C-alpha positions in Angstrom: 6.2 89.4 17.4 3.5 88.2 14.8 0.6 85.8 16.3 -0.9 85.2 13.6 -0.9 81.4 12.7 0.5 80.2 9.8 -1.5 79.4 6.3 -0.7 75.6 5.6 -1.2 75.4 1.5 -4.3 72.7 1.3 -3.2 70.1 -1.5 -5.9 67.6 -2.8 -5.6 64.2 -1.5 -4.4 61.3 -3.7 -6.7 58.8 -5.5 -5.9 55.6 -5.3 -5.9 53.0 -8.3 -7.1 49.3 -7.5 -6.2 46.7 -9.3 -8.9 44.7 -11.0 -10.3 41.3 -9.0 -9.2 38.1 -11.5 -12.2 36.5 -12.5 -11.8 32.9 -11.1 -13.2 30.6 -13.9 -16.7 28.9 -12.7 -16.9 26.2 -10.7 -17.4 22.4 -12.2 -19.9 20.2 -10.1 -19.6 16.8 -10.8 -21.5 13.8 -9.0 -18.9 11.4 -6.6 -19.7 8.1 -7.0 -18.0 5.5 -4.4 -15.7 3.4 -6.9 -14.8 7.5 -8.3 -13.1 8.0 -5.6 -9.1 9.1 -6.0 -7.1 9.6 -2.9 -3.8 10.7 -2.9 -1.8 9.1 0.1 1.6 9.5 1.0 4.3 6.7 1.0 4.2 7.2 4.5 0.4 7.2 5.6 -0.9 5.1 8.3 -3.9 3.2 6.9 -6.7 1.9 9.1 -6.2 -1.5 7.0 -3.4 -3.5 6.1 -3.3 -3.5 2.2 -1.0 -6.5 1.9 -3.8 -8.2 -0.1 -4.3 -5.7 -2.8 -2.2 -5.8 -6.1 -1.5 -3.4 -8.2 -4.6 -2.9 -10.6 -4.5 -3.2 -13.8 -7.3 -1.3 -15.4 -9.6 1.3 -14.4 -12.5 -1.0 -13.4 -10.1 -2.9 -11.0 -9.4 0.4 -9.6 -13.2 0.7 -8.7 -13.1 -2.9 -7.3 -10.4 -2.4 -5.1 -11.5 1.3 -3.9 -15.1 -0.1 -3.3 -13.7 -3.3 -1.2 -11.8 -0.5 1.4 -14.6 0.9 1.3 -16.4 -1.9 2.9 -13.3 -3.2 5.0 -13.9 0.1 6.1 -17.1 0.0 7.1 -16.9 -3.5 8.8 -14.1 -2.1 10.9 -16.1 0.4 12.2 -19.1 -2.1 13.0 -16.6 -3.7 15.2 -16.1 -1.4 16.9 -17.3 -2.0 20.5 -18.9 -0.5 24.0 -15.3 -1.6 25.2 -13.2 0.2 23.1 -15.0 3.4 23.5 -14.3 4.0 27.3 -10.8 5.7 27.1 -11.8 8.4 24.7 -15.2 9.2 27.2 -12.6 9.3 30.2 -10.4 11.1 28.1 -13.2 14.0 27.1 -14.7 14.3 30.7 -11.6 14.7 31.8 -10.5 17.3 28.9 -14.4 18.9 29.4 -13.2 19.7 33.5 -9.8 20.8 33.1 -10.9 23.0 30.5 -13.7 24.5 32.5 -11.2 24.8 35.6 -8.7 26.7 33.2 -11.4 29.0 32.0 -12.8 29.6 35.3 -9.1 30.7 36.8 -8.2 32.7 33.3 -11.7 34.3 34.1 -11.1 35.2 37.8 -7.6 36.7 36.8 -9.0 38.9 34.2 -11.6 40.4 36.7 -8.9 40.8 39.6 -6.2 42.4 37.2 -9.0 44.6 34.7 -11.4 45.5 37.4 -10.1 45.3 40.7 -12.6 47.6 42.2 -15.2 45.5 42.3 -16.9 43.7 44.6 -18.0 40.1 44.7 -21.6 40.7 43.9 -20.9 43.1 41.3 -18.5 40.9 39.7 -21.3 38.1 39.6 -24.0 40.4 38.3 -21.3 41.3 35.7 -20.1 38.5 34.3 -22.2 35.6 35.3 -23.0 34.2 31.9 -19.2 33.5 31.5 -19.2 32.1 34.6 -22.4 29.7 34.3 -21.0 28.9 30.7 -17.5 27.3 32.1 -19.4 25.8 35.0 -21.3 24.0 33.1 -19.0 22.3 30.9 -17.0 21.4 33.7 -20.9 19.6 35.3 -20.8 18.0 31.8 -17.4 16.7 32.1 -18.3 15.5 35.5 -21.9 13.9 34.4 -19.7 11.8 31.4 -17.0 11.0 34.1 -19.9 9.6 36.4 -21.6 7.4 34.1 -18.4 5.7 32.9 -17.8 4.6 36.5 -22.0 4.1 37.3 -22.1 1.4 33.9 -21.6 -2.2 34.7 -18.4 -4.1 33.5 -19.1 -6.8 30.8 -19.1 -10.1 33.0 -17.6 -12.4 31.0 -18.0 -15.7 33.9 -20.7 -16.4 36.2 -17.9 -16.5 39.1 -17.4 -13.0 38.6 -20.2 -11.1 40.2 
């Protein structure tokens, strides 16, 4: 029996040729004015403003006037948004913070028990304290948002409501 290893011939590795990246044209920066905005909207787009009073513009100047009037209408509607209109959004964001915090804490606990079953509670807290504090902080922020909403005084429309 021959115990000598068989010699494998050494071949040099292939050199690969890479394609040169194509040259992109340089960017052109143009100043944007409110009247020069050209927004493409699909036919079934939901707009915040009813467009029934706008007729088809006949010239470029009319297009600019229509777009400026739209921008002014949008600004006016944003100024009309009151505190009472934003209350449901603030409550939903607070509940979202609390829910995401609870979900993240549960996933952290699941990860720790599945991947590191031999750790004691003290070792778990020492190793994952930053994640724990971050997730709890997110939940506390949500609770504070809800508490702030609960403590707001309702707008009193009549004197007899007190």
